[in-house]
Phi, psi and omega in degrees: 000140177257135180248147176243125183246153183221157179270162179250161179167199185236090181298331182299331182301326181300319189287344182268359182256123185257358185284103180291345182279353187257156176236127184228157184291134179282143173222145179228145179287151183295131181290154181286139183291356179279353179293171188297331180259148174286121183266126182243166180303158186307138181276110182225176185310318183294342182270350188293318182300318180292320178299313183294324178297318180294317179297324180298327179285320188272338187289351179297341179282349180290130178241119182291120179296151178301141176067010176283160172297149177289133176307320181299321177291326177297314181292320179297320178293323174304316178294323178297317178296319176303310181302310183298321182291320177289327176296317179294324178295318177297316181301315180289328176294324176294322175294320174302316180296322178296318178294323176294319177300320176294318178301315182293320182286325186224067182300129178195167175305320184290317181289328174292317177300320182293321180293318176299315180298321179294322176299312180298320180294323182294336180289333187298304177292322183300317182298333178285351177273344190294339177291344177276347183293312185279120182105334177256107187299322182296319182290317184294322180291330183274329193304323184298338178286336187246338187221024177295143177195162342291175183225150172274092191293344176294345169300325190266310193211183179297151180222163179288155180303330181294341178292334182094171186249345182204163178220135177296335184270342190214107179288349178257019185307319177234042182295327179046069184295335177296324182271346189233123182276358176219131175227169179247131175239117184055037178080003182252125177298137182232129178286118182243028185288333184246107181273059185279165175305319183294322178294314182299314185279326186268335184240316188273327181296122183053040179303139182071013181072018182262118183298330182286351175276072180270112186249351186226169172094184186304320188278333170294319178293320178304312180299320182290335178272326183254331191074182182294142167271107186262016188263002180057232176262019173269175182289150174113144175255189176299153186223046180297133179281150176299337180292350172296344178245005183261100184299326181287331182226055195289131168247153180080350180073155173057041185298327179293321179284328175298317178295322179297316181298312183297317180298318180292320182295319178289323174300316178297319180300315179298313179300318179296319178289327171302320178297316183288325174302315180298327180295336183255004173293174185307322182254013184285156186296319182292319180293314184293325177296317181290311186282345179276351180268171172304130181308331179291332174292321175301319176300320178295319176300318182297314182290329175300314180298315180300308185291320182289318177292318181298314189268281189294320187280299186282303181297321186273282190292327184269342183236300187293324179300312178295327179290317178299318185269351186048048193237115179294345174299335184267010176275129188298301180267068194281340180278324187261348188055043179255012189301321182300325178289315179299317179297317182301313183283342167297313181297320179297322181295324175296314180295324177305312184295319180295317185270357178062038185217142178213127176268120184284168183292340177270005179092348176283167186230136166268129185214134178195196180302143191223163169303321180304320177298314182293317180294319179299321180291328180279321183199096184303325181293320177297315181299317180292322180294314181295320177300317180291325178294320178299315178297318181296323178294316177300316180297319181295322177286329174296330177294327172298314179298329178294323176291325176296320177298338176267008175101009181242105182289170184298322181290334173288321180299329180267003182292148179297135180088354177267084185298317182289319179295315178303316182294326177295316179291319178298323180296323178291320176300315179299320180295321178294318178297315177299321177298318181295319178298326176289327174298318176304315180297324178294321175302315180296318181299324179274000179056041173260137184235171174057043175264133184257122173254142175294139174250185179205132176304326182300336178259317189271330182210065188302332177302329181293336180297331185261004181283000000 
């Protein structure tokens, strides 16, 4: 049996916010248990032990087909791909840090453009790691430090008047820590004079227990490089000037502190990725936990990651929700208009795990025993269908990118009244849903049970999105 789990929250809050320049964290209400799938509590690190215990009980029915790849080899190759993908993410993050250091030392149109290009390049390997998040407790617990979105960017820096001045949900909505050396968190004065990596990660990140207070990671850096995208569903991304980092000709005020914040955020990103690389080394915690378990549990972890990212996260929270609301606030890379690339490499990452293959940033390839081998041995028709569905999802998201190449960004494509753009995004959503159904058939072919996939109200109970 496949279970679909969902997060809780207040979707109505989205509809009351008119600031197109802001990015805020998506939340969805728990789906009604009368839907076709049994809805279980949100799949998070604390739930992994229970899932694995259940899988251990049910996996005994799995019978390895003759001449199939060994499950242990499949799981080991998965861990090798995880290591390689995080290593590449780290390498690009270090290049991003170098570009940011140059921007701070020599602010200009050229150095700002170079830093932005390095940020976009860094997203390509990182997005291919997201498939490892679901099912691996160590990754899921860590991920919020590097890729949380959306964010209430008024916590960090100046914002446009259209953003508003306060939020019932977040007392730090316009704290602007770059401009203020003292802020209040839960009514307690906090010294913010030193915007160090330790302050960002230990004090400011999710300050006050508010998820929208995203102070670290790719999207905080994205905001500091691009600024707010104030174009709604019209053309154009954020347009922060390089002079926001030019102390001698400062715009936006507090250029020295803005540079300090950006330097600390990129330092943290590198450190966080170094930590995850270590977790997938031969003696790393993520690898040893995975390889120390029954290999069939590892197969379940792999399929959990594929199905959850495919369905609830990518098709649901990252695509269908924004399309339902026609809301650029729900665009993942909303400051840079890079969302089509992030979506594409999420889909590529899912395909990587199934095929046991990853093309590294240097052009070399990791290739080994795969889920595809096991599924083909168990049911060749299911294997062929899933492989085709994975390719179809990638192609459908590439079609979104093709429209971007013609001058229509992702936030324009989800805009109200854009019938062709909406249809292109919906086609990608449909492809991801069909892909997930094929993943379900692969689970059945391998006789693995009790796997939990993340769900989304935007797919399972869309009326709740508008409540």
